[in-house]
N, C-alpha and C positions, 0 to 999 in steps of 0.2 A: 903711137896711139892707135893707128889702124890695126896693127898686129894684135894689140891687147884686146881691142873691141872684137876682132875676128875670132880670137881664142875664146872670148866669153860667149859669143854666139854659138860656137861649135859645142861648147860644154852644155849650153841650154838645149841644143838639138839632141845631143846624146842623152841628156837627162830625160827629155820628153819621150824619146824613142824607147827608152828602157823601162818607162813607168808601167807597172803591171796593170792589166785590164781586168774588169770584173764581169766579163761576159763571154759567152760562147756564140760564135756565128754558125748557124745551121742552115744549109740550103740543100737543094736536090731536086730530083724528079721521080715521080711515081708513075709507072706505066699501069694503065687500067685502074685508076684511083677508085677506091671504094666510097670516098666521100670528099667533101671540100674542106675538111679540116684534119689536122694532125695534132693529137694531144700529147703533151709531155707530162708524165705522171711520176710522182716520187714514191718512196718506199712506204709512205703512209696512205697510199692510194689517193693522194690529192693532186688535182690538176694544177701544175705550176705554169703552164703555158698552152695556149691553143693557137696553132699556126694555120693561117689560111693557105689552102691548096687550090691552084687555078684549075680550070676545066681540063687543061692539058697535063696536069699533074705536077706543075712547077711550084716550088715554095722557097721562101727565103725569110729568115727571121733572126732576131737577136734574143738570147736567153741570158738573163742576168743572174749572177751569183748562184749558178747551178754547178755544184761540184760533187760528183759521185755517180752512183748507178741509178738510172731512171728507166722508164719504159716509154717507147713511143707507140701510139695507138691510132690506127686509121679508122676507128669506129667499127672495125670488124676483126682485125688481127693486130697482134702486138709483138714487140721484140725489145730486148734489153739494149740500152745505149749508155755509154759512159761520157759524161760531160765534165769539162774542166775549164775554168777561166783561161782564156787565151787560145782555145781551140778554134779552128776555122774548118768545119766539117762539111763535106758534100756527100749526101746519101742518095743512092739510086736503088730502086727495087721494082720488081714487077709482081703485082698481086696475084698473077696467075700461078706463080710458084714462090710464094712470099719469102720464107726463110732462106731458101736456096739462092735467091737472087739478090739478097742484100749485099751491098758493097759500098765501101767508103773510100774517099780520097781526101787529101788535105791534112792539115795539122790535127792530130788525134785519130787519124785513120788506122794506124797500127793497132792501137788499143781496141778499137771497135771491130776491126776485121778479126782480131783474135777472139772476141766475144761471139762473133758469128760462127767461127770454126768450132769453138767450145760447145755451143748449142747443138750444131749439126752432128758433132761426134757423139755427144751424149744421147741425142735422139736416135742415132744409128745403133747405139748400144742398147736401146730400149728404155733407158732411164731407170731410176730406182723403183718406181711403182710396180714394175714387172717382177721385182725380186721379193716382195713381201711374203709371198706364200712359201718361199724356201725355208728349210729348217735353219736353225740358228747358226750353225757352223758355216753352212754354205752362204748364207746371207752376209755374214761378216767377211767372208772371203771375197765375195763379189763387190761389196761396198769399198773394201780396202783396195781392190783392183781398180775400181773406178777412180778413187782418189789418186792412186799412183799414175793413172793415165792422164788425169787432169794436171797433176804436178809436172809431168813430162811435157805436155803441150805448153804449159806456162813457161818452163825453162827454155824451150826452143823459140819462144816468141821474142821478137825484137821490139820491145816496148819500154816505156819509161819506168824508172825505178819507183816512182810514186804509185803508178798504177799496178806494177808488179807486186808491191807490198800489199796493196788493197786486195788483189786477186789471191794472194797467198792466204790472207785472212778469210776471204770468201770460200775458198776450197776447204780450209780447216773447219769452218763452222757449218758448211754444207755436210761434211762427213759427220760431225758431231750430231747434227740434226737428224740425219739418216739413221744413226745408231740409236739415238734416244727414242725415236718414235716406232721402232720395229715392233715392240711388244703390242702396242695398240693396233698398229696396221696389220700385223699378222693375225690377230684375233678377228679382225674384220674380213680379211681376204680368205681365211680358212674356216670361218664361221665357228671358231673354237673360242668361245667367250671366256673360258677358264685358263687360257694359255698364259704362262709366265716364263720369262727368260730364266736361264740357269743362274746359279750363284756366282759362276765364273764370268758372267757377261760383263764386258768392260763398262766401268763407271766413267763415262766421258764428261760428267759434270763435276767431278771432283776438283776442287780448288779453282773452279771457273768463276771469274769475276762477272757478276750480273749487273754491274753499275757503270759500265763503260759507255759513256754518252757518245763519244766519237764513233765507236763501232756500231752502236745502235742506230746512229744516223746514216752511216755509210754502207754497212754490210747487212742486207736483208736477211741473210741466214743467221747472223748473230741475233737480230731482232726476233726471228722465228724461234731460236733456241730459248731465249729468255721467256718469251710468251708461252711457248709450249710447256716449259718447265713449271711455270707458275700456274698455268691452267690445269695441268695434270694434278698438281698438289691440291688445288682448289676443288677439283672434282672429287678426289678421294676424301677430303675433309668435309665437303658438303654432305656426302653420304654418311660419313662417320658421325657428324654432329647434328644431322637432320636440319640443316639450314640451306638456304638457296645458294645456287652456284655463285650468283653475283656478290653476295655478302662474303662468301668464302674466298672469292677471287680478290676482293678488296683487302681482306686480311693478309693475303700473300703479297699483294702489291705494296703494302705497308712495310714489308721487309726490304724493299728496294730503297736505297739511300738517295738516288739521283732523281730530282724532281722532274726533269724533262722526260725521263723514261716512265716515271709514274703517270704523268699526264698522257703520254702516248698509249700506254697499256689500258688505262681505264676508259678510253674512248670506245672500246668494244662493248662497254656496258650501257651505252646511251639508249639502245633500244629496250633495255630492261626496265627503264622508267616508263612503264606501260601498264594499262589495265590488266594485261595478261599475267603480270607478275604480282602475286599477293604481298610480296615484300618490297614493292616499288617505293613506298614512302620512306621506309628505313634506308633503302639503297640510295635514294636521292640525298638524304641527309649525310650519309657516309661519303658519297661522291663529292659533295660540296666541301667537305672537310679535306679530302685528299687532293683535289685538283687546284692548281693555281692558274689554269687556262680559262680566262674570262669568257672567251667565245664559247667554249664547251659548257661552262656553267650556265650561260644564257640559254643554250640549246636545251639542256636538261631541265632548266627552270620552266621553260615553255611547256615541255612535256608534263612536268609536275603540275603546273597550273591547269592543264587540260585534265589531268587525272582527278583533280579536286572537283571539277565540274561533272565528272562521271561517277561520283559516289552513289551508293544505294540511296534511293529516296529522292534524288534530284530529278527534275524534269529532263526528259530525253531531248537531245538535239533532234531537229526535224528534217524531213525531206518533203518535197512538194512535187506533185505531178510527174511521178515516175511512170513510164509506160507499163501498162498491165497486159500481160500475155492474153488475158481473157477479153481484153478490149478496154479502151478508154485510158484514163490515168488515175493514179492513186497517190494520196499523200498520207503521211503518218497520222495526221489528225483524223483521217477517215477510219482508222483502225481502233479507236478507243472503245472501251466497253468489254474487252476481253484481254487476258494475258496475251502477249505477242512474243513469239520466239522467232528471231530474225537470223537468217543464214546469209552471210555475205560471201559470195562465191564467184566463179567464172568458168566458162566451158573449157578453158585451157588448163585449169588447175587440177592436177592429179589428186592431191590430198582431198580436195573438195569432192571429187567424184567418188572417192573411197567412202565418204560419209553418206552418200545418197541412200543405199539400202537401209542404213540405220535410221536415217531421217524418215523414210517411208514407214518404217515400223513404229516409230514414235508417233507419227501422224495418225496411224491406224489405232494405236493403243489409246490415244487421247481425243479421238474424233467426237466423242460425246461430252467432252469437258469444256470448261470455259477458257479455251486457249485457241489461238490461231497461229498458223505457221506461214511465215513470209520469207521468200528467198529473193535476195537482191543481187542480180548479176552485175559485175563491173566490167563486162565485155564492152569493147568500144562500140559506139553506135553504128559504125560501118559493118560490124559483125553481128548485127541484129538477127540476120537469118540463121547464123550458127546457133545463137541463143534459142531461137524458136524451134529449130530442128532438134536440139538436144532435149528440150522440154517434152516434145512429142515422142522422140525416140525412147527416152528413159521413163516416159509416163510419169513425169514429176507432178506432185500434187501441191496443195497449198496455194498461196497467192504468189505468183511469179512476176517479179518486177525487174525492169532494166534501169540502172542508175543513169543519171543525166550526163556525167562527165567522167566516167570510169574512176580511176584512182584520184582524180582531182575533184570528185564530188564533195560538196561541203559536208555532207553527212559522214562520209568516211574520214575526212580530216577532223571533224569534231570528235569522232570516236578514236582518233589517233590510230587508225587501221593502216598498218604497214605490211601486213601479210595476211593471206587467207588460206583456209577458211577461218571466218571469225563469227562467233555466235553471240547474240545479245538477247536478253530477256527483259521485257517491260511489263508493268502491271496494267490493269484495265484503265487507269487514269493517265497512262503514258509516262509514268515515272520509272526510273531505272531500278530493276531488281538485280541485274548483273550486267555490267558492260563487257564482260568477257565470260560468258556462260560456258558450261561444259559442252563438249561436242556430243552429238547424238550417240556416238560409239562409246562414250564414257558413262559408266553406271552412275556417276555422280549427278548426271542430269536427272535421272529418275528420282533420286533422293531429293533433289532441289524442287522438282515439280510436285512431288507428293507432299513435301513439307509445306507447300502453299495451299493445300486443300483446294486445288482447282476444280 
């Protein structure tokens, strides 16, 4: 009886010991840490884990159900990491020489040390971005050589079959992506906007399956290939059919059969549900039809609801007691009685500074009209002196104000401002004429103002 019981217990121990785990153990030490956190980020640029890092750079955490390629980010620099359930990884690095110092030990170290060597070798060769200015034949020769070099490094690596299969796919789709974007990249780097590849240029997309969910989830370069292919088609069709890029992109996404891939691709259009997009309402309706992601639908619905509040003729959202460069404080309610053209900008914003000469000219041309010009800086309050110095240095006119909470100011949030410069036009009663008015450099602004008989 004892022997039978002992045998049963032995089987139970073996069974428990061999049961698969659903997590990766990740520990290590960072010399000269840049922050007190280490973020694990997936291929959708979503943070899946934030790991605490001690003052001495030590960290230790458990990451559940993370299988595939990720990035770890110390809030300053980042690197690729491969995670798999059952791994017990120890990472060491010195931020003084970030990439060169990365080293792994423990279960899963072979795969991740291979990734380090792959990155360093690619960096030593200069990467693909240095090749775009080459002529077609030489570019293809160099990208093929790069693929061959990566294949050789992979074959020599002593790594698990599962990871090797993943890497073979990563190298394959990296090569495809490099080949397919050459035409666009070559135009940019050579300033030759009319460049086209030859008729004999390889068609790397022929017979390529664009609906492989597993590849889309695990191979960033496959995801890039699918996205770039659809985006390129959408750009061409938008120009041909005189429709917005967003609507053209949705048309292309509808050719994809896999719902997960559809949901992921259209996330890039969230910012298009904005006052800046004249087709925003139609785009919103189409996105709601295509997506099955309830969180995404909630996000764009919030943007859509904001959009409704910013329609022409509605009362403008308000701001109160913004610091005035001329002295005192100014609220939007103080500005009623004239049309008000508002420029939301910052001293650090390059495109904002490009608009300054045009804005000065508009101010001069309309100085005797029933319109006032207001510039609201979203510089941080600690940078108040930078704001004041630039106003003086650039001899900026109009009413110069400093927002109370930079990007977090309620006025910016109410106008759904996610990028600057942004221009707003209000009527003398404080009602919205345009929540996304033309820039001073755009001739449409003159047409808009003249049409109001200011």
